N, C-alpha and C positions, 0 to 999 in steps of 0.2 A: 425850653429844654425838657426832654422826657427823662426825668431823674428816677432811677430805680435803685433803692438802697437795699443791699444784701448783707446778710450777717456771716455768710460763708460762701465758698466758691463752688458749691456743688450744684448750682442751678444749671439746668440743661442749656440755657442760652449762653452760658459761659464756657461751654465745652471747647469752643475754638481757642480759648485762652489756656485752658487747664488740661485738656486731654489729647489734643492733636499736636504732633510734631510739626515743625515748619515745613518739612517735605510733604507731610500729609495735607497740610493746608494748601500748599501750592497746587495740589492735584485733586482737591476735594470735589470740584465740579467737572472733572474731565468728561468730555473733551473740551469743555469751555474752560476759561481761565479761572484759577482758584483765588485764594485769599493770602494775605500776608499781614503781619502785625507790625505796626509802626510804634515806636516808643519814644517818648519825651515830646514836650510841646513844640520845639523847633522842628524836629523831624516831621511831626504830624502836620504842622502848618505848611511846610514845603511840599509835602505830598498833596495836600489840599490845593495849594497854588498850582500844582502840576495837573490837577484835574482827576486825581484818584478819588474813587467813591467810597465813603466810609460806611461800614455796616453797623458798628457799635463802638462804644468807648468803655473802657474799664479804668476807673480812677480811684486814687486814694482820696479820702474825704477832704483833705486840705487843699486839693487841686481844684475843687469845684469853683471857687471864686477866681482863682488865678487863671484858669483855662476857660473862663466864661466866654471870651471873645471867639475861641475855637468852636465851642458848642453852638454858639449863636449863628455860625456860618452854615450849619447843617441841620436845619430844623427837622424834627421828627426822628432823628437818629437816637436810639436809646443810650443813655449814659448810666452805666452800672457803677454805683459807689460802694466801696468796701473799705473796712478798716485797714490801716497800714499793716497791722499784725497778720492779717489774712494774705495780703499781697506779698509780704515777706516770705511766707511759707511757699508761695508759688515761685518766687524768683530766687529764694535762697539768701536774700539780703534786703535791707531796708532801702526803699527808693527815696531819693531826695526830691524828685519831682515825678511822683508816680502817676503816669498817664500813658495808657495804651489805646491804640485804635486798630480794630480789624478793618482792613480795606480790600477792595476787589482789585485783582491784577488787571493789567491791560494786555492786549495782543502786542507781542514784541514786533518792532519794525524789522525790515530786511536790512542787510548790509548796505545795499544801495541807498535806502532811505536814510540810514544813520550817517552815511558819508556825504550826503547831499549838502553842498555848500561848505564842507569842512576842508581845512588845510592841514590840520594836525590831529591825528587820532592815536589813541593808545589801544594796543591789543594785548590782552592778558591770556597767557597760555597755562591752563591747569593750575591756577593760583587757588589753592584749596582752603586757605585760612580766611574766614569771614572778616577778621580784623584787618588783614592785609588788603582784602578787596575794598573794604570801606575806606582805609587810609589812601589807597591808590585813587579811588574816586575823588576824594577830597583834594588830593594833589592835582589830579587831572583838571578838575573844575577851576582850581585856583591858579594854575600855572600854564594856561594856554592851550589845553587840549579841547577840541571841539566835540569829541565823541569817544566812546569806549566800546570795544568789541571784546567779548569774553568767549573762550572756547567752552565746549560743553562740560568739561570736567571742573570748571571753576566753581567756587562757592557762589551761591545766588546773591546778587546785590541787594535783594529785598529781604533777605534774612535779617532778623531783628538786630543782631550785633553789627552786621555790615552796614546797614542804613544808619544805625546810631553812631558808629565810628565815623562815618562819612559826614556827619552833621547834616544829613538830609540832602547832600549834593547828588545822591543817586537819583533824585527827582528833578535835578536842575540841568543835567547834562545828558544828551541822547546816548542810548546804549542798546545793545542787543546781545543775546547769547546764542552761539552757534549750536546746531544739532551735533549730537555725538556720532551721527552716521559716518561710516568710514568714507574717507576721501574729502569730506567737507573741510577739515583742517589738517595740514596747511594748504594742500594742493588747490582746492577749489576757491577758497577764500582769498589766498594771495593772488591767484589769477584774477579774481574779481576786483581786488584792490588795484592791481596793475591796469586793468581795463578802465577804471575810473580815474586814472592819472596819478595814483599814489606810488611812490617809491617806498620800499620797506627796509626798516633798520632793526636788526636783531641785536638786542643788548646782551653781550656775552664777553667773557674774559678769554680771549683767544689771541695768540701771537700775531695773527694776520688782521686783527681789528684795526679800524681807524679810530682816532681819538674823537671824543665827543665834541671837540671844538673844530673838527675838520671843516674847512671852508666850503667844499663842495656839498657835504652833507647838510650843513646849515643853510645853504642857498637853495635847497630843494623847495619847490613851490608847494608840493603836497607830500607829506611824510607820515607813514604809519610806524609808530615806535612799539616794538614787540618785546614784552618782558615775560620771563618764564617762571615756572613753579619754584616754590621755596626749596632750597637745597640743591636740586639737580640743575636748575636753570632751564634754558630752552633745549628742545629736542634737536638732535643733529640734523634731521631732515628739514626742520624749520629754518635753522641757520643757513643750510645749503640753498634754500629757496629764496632767501632774502637778497636784496640788492647791496646792502651794507651789513657788516658786522661791526658793532660799535662798543668801545670799552671806556668805562670811567676810570681814569688813572687812580691807583691806590698808593698809599704811603704807609710807613711803619710796619710793613710786613702783613698788612690786612689783605686777605685774599678776595673778599667780596662784601657787598652791602646787603642788608635786608631788602627784599624786593620793593617794599614801599619807599624806602629811603633812596634806592636806585631810581625808582620812578620819579621821585621829586627832583632829583638832580637832572635826569634826562628831560623831563617836561620843562623845567626852568630854562635849560640851555637851548633846547630845540624848539620849544614853543614860543618862548619870549622873543627869540630872534626874529620870528615872522611878524609879530604884532608891534615890533618897535623898529621896523625898517623905515 
């Protein structure tokens, strides 16, 4: 291990942790792929398992022994060790397992590559909260989704909060993010999904919706489950372009679920049925 102990966070080598926003890190090497920060041992291990290349580590002193197996996997990568008090200034809170890793991004796959071999995929439309994105990835990975597609306005799955909330499942399930270019979503992408054999299901509270237990819906061999932004839900054009509009029944006067909760219900019902036939 290349251990470098620091007494403060003003070292130039730590600028990627202390001075750059996550958006800046993502574009730091344009036109090549940028960086992201993975936080916590589990998230970092899953990123390494998925083949992401580490640039450096920043760790609280107490993590040196606990994370030794991680450091030993990547010889020659510098490990900067700082006191917990210094890291708390950076994060705004004391870390219980203070370990960060700056990693290089990969080239995103195409929609066709993401869908190859998949039978159930999740599509997220303009989900802007990184906590919701992370929770949806965790649900997707656990409950039968083979891949995730995000529209260009979604929060980046590699943002620190999203990957941490996902418990590293953003590195275990194939995904891609669409271009924000006009016409890509929904027109072009839904057409591409249809061409690859997928039927599309818009999750929306509409009177003409089918129930989530609809036999024809559940019998589809390939299904893309589309969930919309927090608050407003799916755009009207998206719903109109889909093969199904699907509703989760509500009780006690509740009008909707948080998008991550709705995703969990939909993934369980519509994903589980495929893999337990």
